[in-house]
C-alpha positions in Angstrom: 92.7 117.8 95.9 95.5 117.3 98.7 94.8 116.3 102.3 93.4 119.7 103.8 95.5 119.3 106.7 98.9 118.0 105.5 98.9 118.9 101.9 99.2 115.6 100.6 97.9 111.8 100.7 94.9 110.3 102.1 92.2 110.8 102.3 91.0 111.2 98.4 87.5 112.0 97.4 85.5 109.4 95.4 86.1 111.4 92.2 89.5 112.0 92.8 90.2 108.4 93.1 88.3 107.9 89.8 90.1 110.7 88.3 93.5 109.1 89.4 92.7 105.8 87.8 91.7 107.1 84.6 94.7 109.3 84.3 96.4 105.8 84.8 94.6 104.4 81.8 94.9 107.4 79.5 98.7 107.4 79.9 98.8 103.7 78.7 99.5 101.9 81.7 97.6 99.0 83.6 95.6 99.8 87.0 97.5 97.7 89.7 96.0 97.6 93.2 97.6 95.6 96.1 96.8 94.1 99.1 99.0 95.1 102.2 99.1 93.7 105.7 102.2 95.2 106.9 103.5 98.9 106.8 106.9 97.9 105.3 104.7 96.1 102.4 102.9 99.1 101.9 105.6 101.3 101.8 107.5 99.6 99.0 104.6 98.6 96.9 104.0 102.2 96.9 107.7 102.6 95.9 106.9 100.1 93.1 104.4 102.4 91.6 101.0 100.9 92.4 97.8 102.8 91.9 96.0 102.0 95.4 96.4 99.7 98.4 93.7 97.4 99.9 93.8 96.7 103.6 92.0 93.6 104.9 92.2 91.1 107.5 93.6 88.3 105.4 96.9 90.3 104.9 97.7 89.8 108.5 97.3 86.0 108.1 99.2 86.1 104.9 102.1 87.8 106.3 102.1 85.6 109.5 102.7 82.5 107.3 99.2 81.5 106.9 96.5 81.0 104.1 94.9 84.0 103.0 91.4 82.0 103.4 91.8 82.2 107.1 90.3 85.6 106.8 87.1 84.1 105.8 87.1 82.2 109.0 86.2 83.3 112.8 89.7 84.0 113.8 89.2 87.5 115.0 87.2 90.5 114.0 87.8 91.2 110.5 86.7 94.8 110.4 88.7 95.8 113.6 91.9 93.8 112.1 91.5 96.1 108.9 91.2 99.2 110.9 93.8 98.4 112.9 96.4 97.7 110.2 95.4 100.7 108.4 95.5 103.0 111.6 98.8 101.7 113.1 100.8 100.3 110.1 99.7 101.5 106.9 98.4 105.0 106.7 101.1 106.1 108.8 103.7 105.0 106.6 102.7 105.8 103.2 103.3 109.2 101.4 100.6 109.3 98.3 99.1 106.2 97.2 95.3 105.9 98.2 94.4 103.4 101.0 91.4 101.3 100.7 89.5 99.5 103.8 88.2 96.0 103.6 85.1 95.6 105.2 83.2 92.8 106.3 79.8 93.9 105.5 77.9 90.8 106.7 78.9 91.1 110.3 75.7 91.1 112.0 77.0 93.0 115.3 78.0 96.5 113.3 75.8 99.3 112.4 77.1 99.3 108.8 76.4 103.1 108.2 78.2 104.0 111.8 81.3 101.6 110.8 81.8 103.2 107.2 81.7 106.5 109.0 84.7 105.6 111.3 86.2 104.2 108.0 85.9 107.6 106.6 87.1 109.4 109.6 90.3 107.2 109.8 91.4 108.6 106.5 90.8 105.7 104.2 89.8 106.9 100.6 87.3 104.0 99.8 86.0 100.6 100.8 86.3 97.0 99.6 84.0 94.2 100.4 86.2 91.4 102.0 85.8 89.2 103.6 83.1 88.5 101.1 80.6 85.8 100.7 80.8 85.8 96.7 83.7 83.3 97.1 81.8 81.0 99.7 79.6 78.3 97.4 77.4 75.2 98.0 75.5 74.4 101.0 77.1 76.9 103.2 76.3 79.8 101.0 72.9 78.8 101.0 72.8 78.8 104.8 74.5 82.1 105.0 72.1 83.6 102.7 68.9 82.0 104.4 70.2 83.2 108.0 70.5 87.3 107.7 74.3 87.1 106.3 73.7 87.3 102.5 75.9 88.9 99.8 73.1 91.5 99.7 74.5 92.8 102.6 77.9 93.5 100.8 75.8 95.5 97.9 74.0 97.5 100.6 77.4 98.4 102.2 78.7 99.7 98.7 75.5 102.0 98.3 75.9 103.5 101.7 79.7 104.1 101.0 78.8 105.7 97.6 76.4 108.0 99.6 79.4 108.9 101.8 81.6 109.8 99.0 83.8 106.9 99.5 85.4 105.1 96.4 84.4 101.5 96.1 86.4 98.6 94.5 84.6 95.3 95.1 85.1 91.6 94.6 82.5 89.8 92.7 82.4 86.0 91.4 79.3 85.8 89.0 77.8 88.1 86.5 74.9 88.7 88.6 77.1 90.0 91.4 78.7 92.4 89.4 75.6 93.8 87.9 74.1 94.2 91.7 77.2 96.1 92.6 77.2 98.2 89.6 73.5 99.2 90.5 74.8 100.0 94.0 77.3 102.4 92.6 80.5 100.6 92.6 83.3 102.4 91.0 85.5 99.3 90.2 84.7 95.5 90.1 87.5 92.6 90.9 86.6 89.6 89.1 87.5 87.0 91.7 88.4 83.4 90.4 89.5 81.7 93.3 92.7 81.8 95.7 95.8 82.6 94.1 98.0 79.5 93.3 101.7 79.2 94.0 104.3 79.8 96.8 104.3 78.0 100.1 100.5 78.2 101.0 98.8 78.8 97.6 96.1 76.3 96.4 97.4 73.6 94.0 94.4 71.7 92.9 91.4 74.1 93.7 92.0 76.3 90.8 90.4 76.8 87.3 92.5 77.2 84.1 93.7 80.2 82.6 91.0 79.8 79.8 88.4 79.3 82.2 89.4 82.2 84.5 89.4 84.8 81.3 85.9 83.7 80.3 84.7 84.0 83.8 86.3 87.3 84.2 84.8 88.5 80.7 81.3 87.5 81.7 81.6 89.5 85.1 83.2 92.4 83.1 80.3 92.6 80.7 77.7 92.3 83.3 79.1 95.1 84.9 79.5 97.3 82.3 76.3 96.5 80.9 74.7 98.8 84.1 77.3 101.2 84.2 79.8 101.6 81.0 82.5 103.9 83.3 83.0 101.0 85.8 86.7 100.1 86.1 87.4 96.4 85.6 90.1 94.4 87.3 91.2 90.6 87.8 92.1 88.5 90.7 93.1 85.1 92.1 93.2 81.8 90.7 95.7 81.2 87.9 96.3 85.1 87.6 99.7 84.8 89.7 102.5 86.6 87.6 102.8 89.9 85.6 102.8 87.3 82.8 99.4 85.9 83.8 98.0 89.3 84.2 99.2 90.3 80.7 97.6 87.3 79.4 94.2 88.0 81.1 94.2 91.6 79.9 94.7 90.4 76.2 91.8 87.9 76.3 89.4 90.3 78.1 88.4 93.5 78.9 90.5 93.9 82.0 92.1 97.3 82.6 94.0 96.1 85.6 94.8 93.6 88.1 94.8 93.1 92.2 97.4 91.4 93.6 97.6 90.2 97.4 99.4 87.0 97.7 100.8 87.5 94.3 102.4 90.8 95.1 102.9 90.7 98.8 103.4 87.1 99.7 105.2 86.0 96.8 107.6 88.9 96.7 108.9 88.0 100.6 108.9 84.1 99.9 111.2 84.5 97.0 113.4 87.3 98.1 113.9 86.3 101.6 114.5 82.6 100.5 117.3 83.7 97.9 118.7 86.4 99.9 119.1 84.0 103.1 120.7 81.3 100.7 123.1 84.1 99.4 124.1 84.7 103.3 124.7 80.9 103.9 127.5 80.9 101.0 129.6 83.6 102.9 132.8 82.0 103.9 133.6 82.2 107.5 137.9 81.9 107.5 140.5 83.9 105.9 142.0 83.1 102.7 
């Protein structure tokens, strides 16, 4: 149903979110979710027809000219940043598109049930687990797991969000993480295959091949669907950067959609501003 106070737009119930995405699939279209770090990005991503927006702290860093991985570092309060972008930039700007809040579930300073109530009250229609420890590996990941900041905290957050009627669209990097999230009630899983390539601040060497990305996505999708056959399946990151790349993954896997953050927001700005500025630079300054 529409917003009960305004008659349109956010927030949407969990079932309304699921129905909207299913309608997209039933019409033969791919689900497109987009990260937005600014109000103007959100405004024109909505105009382009995206199905939902995800607000997380990395969007602020990305649109400030820094690598999205800055969102994983201690450069501010990730939860507060996401809330601020949503409250003051995105939610007042968009019309109908659902807006999802990135939640740093492992922040030991927050009572997660209490924070999720604030997320819901603000008018977000769902949650996403970012910053996420699923993309941290090696010794440091082991330290996080053993010192009270494990990935399981993100799973617990999704379980609470589900009880609060918040839609959840979550990042996972391994099949076992997909299974855990599906058991917790996640509505959609995003197979995260690494930091996005390309542009001025994308990765170059730290990336897998397209074939490897597709194989990883499919193993994640199968693990999630084994628990919940109705869970939505989306891909993100690594070599999946362009519409052509996302098309390839859709052809090779069970993916039903794509989540673009850098690949939608940052790439669009980089290319369009560069080309537009070059055109202005060619303007003659004297009469003929």
